[in-house]
C-alpha positions in Angstrom: -74.1 81.5 18.0 -74.7 82.3 14.4 -74.1 78.7 13.6 -77.0 78.3 15.9 -79.2 80.0 14.7 -79.1 78.9 10.7 -79.2 75.5 11.6 -82.3 75.7 14.1 -84.0 77.6 10.3 -83.6 74.3 8.7 -84.8 71.8 11.3 -86.3 70.9 14.5 -84.1 70.2 17.8 -84.3 67.8 20.1 -83.0 67.3 23.2 -80.6 70.0 25.3 -80.7 71.6 21.7 -83.8 73.4 22.5 -82.3 75.2 25.1 -80.3 76.7 22.9 -81.7 77.0 19.4 -83.6 80.1 18.2 -86.9 80.1 18.3 -87.1 77.3 20.8 -84.9 78.9 23.4 -87.9 81.0 24.3 -89.7 77.9 26.2 -88.0 78.2 29.4 -89.0 82.6 29.5 -92.5 81.7 28.5 -93.1 79.7 31.2 -91.5 81.6 33.9 -93.4 84.8 32.8 -96.5 83.0 32.2 -96.9 80.7 35.3 -95.8 84.3 37.1 -98.9 86.0 35.7 -100.8 82.6 37.1 -99.6 83.2 40.9 -99.4 86.4 40.5 -103.3 86.5 39.1 -104.2 83.9 41.9 -103.1 85.8 45.0 -105.6 88.2 45.1 -109.2 88.4 45.1 -110.6 87.5 41.5 -113.0 90.5 41.1 -114.8 90.8 38.9 -114.6 86.8 38.3 -115.0 86.8 34.2 -112.3 88.2 32.7 -109.7 87.1 35.5 -111.0 84.1 34.6 -110.0 84.4 31.2 -106.4 85.6 32.5 -106.3 82.2 34.2 -107.2 80.2 32.1 -105.0 81.4 29.6 -102.2 81.6 31.7 -102.7 78.1 32.9 -103.5 76.6 28.6 -100.4 78.4 27.7 -98.2 77.2 30.7 -99.4 73.3 30.6 -99.3 73.4 26.5 -95.5 74.8 26.3 -94.5 72.5 28.7 -96.1 70.0 27.1 -94.7 71.0 23.6 -91.2 71.7 25.2 -91.0 68.2 26.4 -92.1 67.0 22.7 -89.3 68.3 21.1 -86.6 67.4 24.5 -87.8 63.6 23.2 -87.6 63.8 19.5 -91.0 62.9 19.4 -91.2 65.4 16.3 -88.8 63.8 13.7 -88.5 66.9 11.9 -91.0 67.1 9.9 -92.9 70.5 8.0 -96.1 69.9 9.6 -94.6 69.6 13.8 -92.6 73.0 12.2 -96.2 74.6 10.9 -98.0 73.4 14.0 -95.2 75.0 15.9 -95.8 78.3 14.5 -99.8 78.0 14.6 -99.1 76.9 18.8 -97.6 80.4 19.1 -99.4 82.5 16.7 -102.8 81.0 19.3 -101.2 81.8 22.2 -99.6 85.4 21.6 -103.3 86.4 20.4 -104.9 84.4 24.0 -101.9 86.6 26.0 -102.5 89.8 24.3 -106.1 89.1 25.5 -106.0 88.5 28.5 -103.1 91.2 29.3 -105.2 93.9 28.4 -108.0 92.4 30.2 -105.6 92.5 33.2 -104.5 96.1 32.3 -108.0 97.0 32.6 -109.5 95.7 35.4 -106.2 96.8 37.4 -106.5 100.5 36.0 -110.5 99.8 37.8 -109.1 98.6 41.3 -106.5 101.2 41.7 -108.3 102.4 44.6 -108.5 99.1 45.9 -105.8 97.6 48.7 -102.6 98.9 47.7 -100.5 95.4 48.4 -103.1 94.1 45.8 -102.9 96.6 43.6 -98.9 96.0 42.9 -99.1 92.4 42.8 -102.0 93.0 40.2 -99.4 95.4 38.3 -96.5 92.9 38.4 -99.0 90.2 36.8 -100.0 92.8 34.1 -96.1 93.6 33.5 -95.6 89.9 33.3 -98.4 89.1 31.0 -97.6 91.9 28.7 -93.7 90.2 28.5 -95.0 86.7 28.4 -97.1 88.2 24.9 -93.6 89.7 23.7 -91.6 86.2 24.1 -95.1 84.3 22.2 -94.6 87.1 19.7 -91.1 86.6 18.8 -91.2 82.6 19.3 -94.2 82.7 16.9 -92.1 85.0 14.1 -88.8 82.9 14.2 -91.6 79.9 14.2 -92.8 81.2 11.6 -89.4 81.6 9.7 -88.3 78.4 10.6 -91.7 76.2 9.1 -90.3 78.6 5.7 -87.1 77.5 5.7 -88.4 74.2 6.5 
């Protein structure tokens, strides 16, 4: 495992190497937690629409962009260049900021709506947990991507 982590600092993986090298092994957990935020928020009433609309935008944007980014890496479209390593870092840093703002908004709205239906409140709590988990995963991925970019 140490050889895999060292290898990932100097090059960008292709194929199934995306699933076993750091930071790229975070793509699947990011997709799962982001998808769960999207599904959980969509399954409740969207009240108030403005902050929860932002949460839906962030979860859909990050889900689709991460899926596209992972497919590009698996297909080998990046040709191991420094600009791809920089773009990987920038995307994950932006996704971290987006998810942090969405998770805080969702937590605040959930706190305000705690007197609503208990079933909806439990779903919103789960969405908040997954939103902060997605934020953490994107943050770790951004840090590891910055280290890879630095070593390129």
